[in-house]
C-alpha positions in Angstrom: 141.1 151.2 28.9 144.6 151.1 30.2 145.4 152.9 33.5 148.9 152.3 34.9 149.3 152.7 38.8 149.9 156.2 39.9 153.5 157.2 39.5 154.5 154.3 37.2 156.6 155.0 34.1 158.4 152.5 31.8 157.4 149.5 29.6 154.3 147.4 30.3 152.0 145.0 28.6 148.7 143.2 28.7 147.4 140.1 27.1 144.0 138.8 26.2 142.8 135.6 24.5 139.7 136.1 22.3 137.4 133.4 21.4 135.1 133.1 18.6 132.6 130.6 17.4 130.6 130.5 14.2 127.0 129.2 13.6 128.5 125.9 12.6 130.4 125.5 15.9 134.0 126.2 14.4 136.0 127.7 17.1 138.8 130.2 16.6 141.1 131.7 19.2 143.2 134.8 18.9 146.0 135.8 21.3 146.4 139.6 21.6 149.5 141.3 23.2 149.7 144.9 23.6 153.0 146.7 24.6 152.8 150.2 25.9 155.4 152.8 27.1 154.2 154.8 29.9 155.7 158.4 30.2 155.0 161.0 32.7 152.2 163.3 31.9 153.1 167.0 31.0 
């Protein structure tokens, strides 16, 4: 869950690297970047 600091508005992003390994030991990496635009609540 994304929760910006109180009073923050504007563009932000977060990144994560996911790692998978199958039963044969093969490794796969996935880089994930999410862009968000924080607007004031109504």
